[in-house]
N, C-alpha and C positions, 0 to 999 in steps of 0.2 A: 199480631191480632190482639194479644192480651197486654201490649205494651203499656197502656194507660189505665188498666183495670186495677183500682186500688185494693179492691176486696181480693182479687186473685193474688196480687203481690203480698199483701198481708198475710193470707193463708199460706202462701209459699214460704214466708220468712218464718211463720210459726211452726210449720212442719220441719224446716230445716233445723230450727233452734231445738225442737224436740228431739230430733235425731242426734244432734250434738249432745245434749244432756244425757241421753240414754247411753251414748258411746262412752262419755266420762264416767258414768255410774258404773258401767260394766268394768272399765279399766280399774276404777277404784276398788271394786269388789275383788277383782282378780289379784290386785296387789295385796289386799287385806288377807285373803284366803292362802295364797301361796307362800310358803316360807322364803325368807331371803337367803340365798346361798351364801355360806360362810359365817352364819351367825347361829348361836344356840338360842334356846328360848329365854336365856337371861339377857341376850342382846349383845353379848361380847363375842368378839371375832375368835374363830377357832384357828389355831396354827395349821396352816396347809403344809403338808409335807411333799415335796417335790422329789422326783426320781433323781438319784444322783447327789442328793444332799447328805446322805448318810456318812460319807467319808470326809465331811468338813469338820 
């Protein structure tokens, strides 16, 4: 029914592009807010101690 309607296809494209931009923005914000595991505020990796490593 809407196969050749250019206005409908353009609006669908714009809606999908806006949804993708919102998803990328949310992912970027989540990465900026949550601390990365294994790193301190200085950006250096912390030494991780595994169980059973004390005897080595």
